[in-house]
C-alpha positions in Angstrom: 168.7 204.4 59.3 169.7 207.8 60.7 166.2 209.2 60.7 164.9 210.3 64.1 162.5 207.9 65.8 159.0 209.1 66.7 158.4 209.0 70.4 154.8 207.7 70.7 154.4 208.4 74.4 155.7 211.9 74.1 154.3 213.0 70.7 151.0 211.2 71.0 150.0 211.7 74.7 147.5 209.0 75.7 144.5 211.3 76.5 144.6 212.8 73.0 142.5 211.4 70.2 144.3 210.5 66.9 142.3 210.9 63.7 143.7 208.9 60.9 142.5 209.7 57.3 142.3 206.9 54.8 141.4 208.2 51.3 140.3 204.6 50.4 139.7 201.7 52.8 143.1 199.9 53.0 145.3 203.0 53.0 145.1 203.1 56.8 146.8 199.7 57.0 149.2 200.2 54.1 150.6 203.4 55.5 150.0 203.2 59.2 149.4 199.6 60.2 152.4 199.8 62.6 151.5 203.2 64.0 147.9 202.0 64.7 149.2 199.2 66.8 151.5 201.6 68.7 148.6 204.0 69.4 146.4 201.2 70.6 149.1 200.0 73.0 149.6 203.6 74.1 145.9 204.0 75.0 145.1 206.7 72.4 141.4 206.9 71.3 141.5 206.4 67.5 139.1 207.7 64.9 139.5 206.2 61.4 138.1 208.5 58.7 137.3 206.8 55.4 137.3 209.8 53.0 135.8 207.6 50.1 134.8 204.0 50.0 137.1 203.3 47.1 134.3 202.4 44.7 136.2 203.1 41.5 139.1 200.6 42.0 137.8 198.1 39.5 136.5 199.8 36.3 134.1 197.6 34.2 134.4 194.8 36.7 131.4 192.4 37.0 132.9 190.9 40.2 133.5 194.3 41.9 131.1 196.9 40.6 131.0 200.2 42.5 127.8 199.3 44.4 129.5 196.1 45.7 132.8 197.9 46.5 130.8 200.4 48.5 130.2 197.8 51.2 133.0 195.3 50.5 135.9 197.7 51.0 134.8 199.2 54.4 134.1 195.6 55.6 137.6 194.6 54.6 138.9 197.5 56.6 137.0 196.2 59.7 138.5 192.8 59.3 142.0 194.2 58.8 141.7 196.1 62.1 140.7 192.9 63.8 143.9 191.3 62.3 145.9 194.1 63.8 144.4 193.2 67.2 142.7 196.6 67.5 139.0 196.5 68.6 138.4 200.0 69.9 138.7 202.1 66.7 135.8 204.4 65.8 135.1 204.6 62.1 133.2 207.2 60.1 132.8 207.6 56.3 132.8 211.0 54.7 131.3 209.5 51.5 133.2 211.7 49.1 133.5 210.5 45.5 136.4 208.1 44.8 138.7 209.7 42.3 137.2 213.2 42.7 138.3 214.3 46.1 140.1 217.4 44.7 136.8 218.7 43.3 135.1 218.1 46.6 137.6 219.9 48.8 135.0 222.5 50.1 132.6 219.7 51.2 135.6 217.9 52.7 136.5 220.9 54.8 133.0 221.3 56.0 132.8 217.7 57.1 136.1 218.1 59.0 134.7 221.0 60.9 131.9 218.7 62.2 134.2 215.9 63.1 137.5 217.2 64.4 137.8 218.2 68.1 140.2 220.6 69.7 143.6 218.9 70.5 143.0 216.0 68.0 146.2 214.8 66.4 145.7 214.3 62.6 147.4 211.7 60.4 146.9 212.0 56.6 148.8 211.0 53.4 151.7 213.1 52.1 150.5 216.1 50.2 152.6 215.0 47.2 152.1 211.3 47.5 151.6 210.6 43.8 147.8 209.7 43.8 145.2 212.5 43.3 143.0 211.4 46.2 145.9 210.9 48.5 147.2 214.4 47.7 143.8 216.0 48.0 143.2 214.4 51.4 146.7 215.4 52.6 146.3 219.0 51.5 142.8 219.5 52.9 143.8 217.9 56.3 147.1 219.8 56.5 145.3 223.1 55.7 142.7 222.4 58.3 145.3 221.5 60.9 147.3 224.7 60.3 144.1 226.8 60.5 143.1 225.2 63.9 146.7 224.8 65.2 146.5 221.0 65.4 149.4 218.6 65.2 149.5 216.9 61.8 151.6 214.0 60.5 151.8 213.1 56.8 152.4 209.4 56.0 154.3 208.2 52.9 152.3 205.6 51.0 152.5 205.7 47.2 155.7 207.8 47.4 157.5 204.5 48.1 156.6 203.4 44.6 158.2 206.3 42.8 160.7 207.9 45.1 164.4 207.4 44.7 166.9 207.3 47.6 167.3 210.8 49.1 164.6 212.0 46.6 164.6 215.8 46.7 160.8 215.8 46.1 160.3 214.6 49.7 161.1 216.9 52.6 163.3 214.5 54.5 164.3 217.2 57.1 160.8 216.8 58.6 160.7 213.0 58.5 160.4 210.8 61.5 160.5 207.0 61.7 158.1 204.6 63.5 159.8 201.3 64.0 157.6 198.2 63.5 158.5 195.1 65.5 158.5 191.6 63.9 155.2 190.8 65.7 153.6 194.1 64.5 154.8 193.5 61.0 153.3 190.1 61.0 150.0 191.5 62.0 150.2 194.2 59.4 150.9 191.6 56.8 147.8 189.6 57.9 145.8 192.8 57.9 146.8 193.6 54.3 145.7 190.1 53.3 142.1 191.0 54.5 141.7 193.3 51.5 140.7 190.4 49.1 139.3 192.9 46.5 142.7 194.5 46.2 145.0 191.5 46.2 143.1 189.2 43.9 143.0 189.0 40.1 139.8 190.3 38.6 138.6 187.3 36.6 135.9 189.3 34.9 138.3 191.8 33.3 141.6 189.9 33.5 143.2 192.8 35.4 146.0 192.1 37.8 145.6 192.8 41.5 145.5 196.4 42.5 148.1 195.6 45.1 150.8 193.6 43.5 153.3 191.5 45.5 156.0 194.1 44.8 153.7 196.9 46.0 152.9 195.1 49.2 156.7 194.3 49.7 157.5 198.0 49.5 155.1 199.0 52.3 155.9 196.0 54.4 159.2 197.2 55.8 160.0 197.2 59.5 159.3 200.9 59.7 156.9 203.6 58.6 157.8 207.2 57.8 155.9 210.3 58.7 156.5 214.0 57.9 155.8 216.5 60.7 156.3 220.2 60.8 155.8 222.0 64.2 152.4 223.6 64.3 153.2 226.4 66.7 
């Protein structure tokens, strides 16, 4: 409750483009569904970067084999953005290998050099978020941002599932809060529901949904938290 609030108009000036990195299609909504709505209202150009297409989310599934997920999950992301009421987001796919982003960091960095523009503001997952692809994405983007003197924000996603109150593994001194209104939260909830592949039982394997009701509840709070260290 005492965490400082992020000032969107001041910290994300409208002419500047915001590049949001989703290591799998859905992480942009789970972590930043509220921020995305604020940015759209603020007039920021938005580039959504899918680092992978999340093709390994359903091992041994006959319903969601990798080749199907390769198209299903990006399409779910498009539908989710529509549910947020955002129509002007540019989307690119880096086509790195789901589950293997750490091993492809050099390729990742090269792709960033071709995509990122001077003065872009970067948003990526926390470098210690608790999922290897999240952490690899966060580390590559943070390193790139530091090298090129770009503003970079790290969003907590899976950290909410393992962190304890005042957890010392999270640098709370650099944390800022984005408040999510009731209307924005409703849209975020509707957007999460667009990821059918992630919220449904896999009847071919009997596996539970990737995103359980408890998981969704944890990231459906009326706030989002970002870590930000001054670049200069």
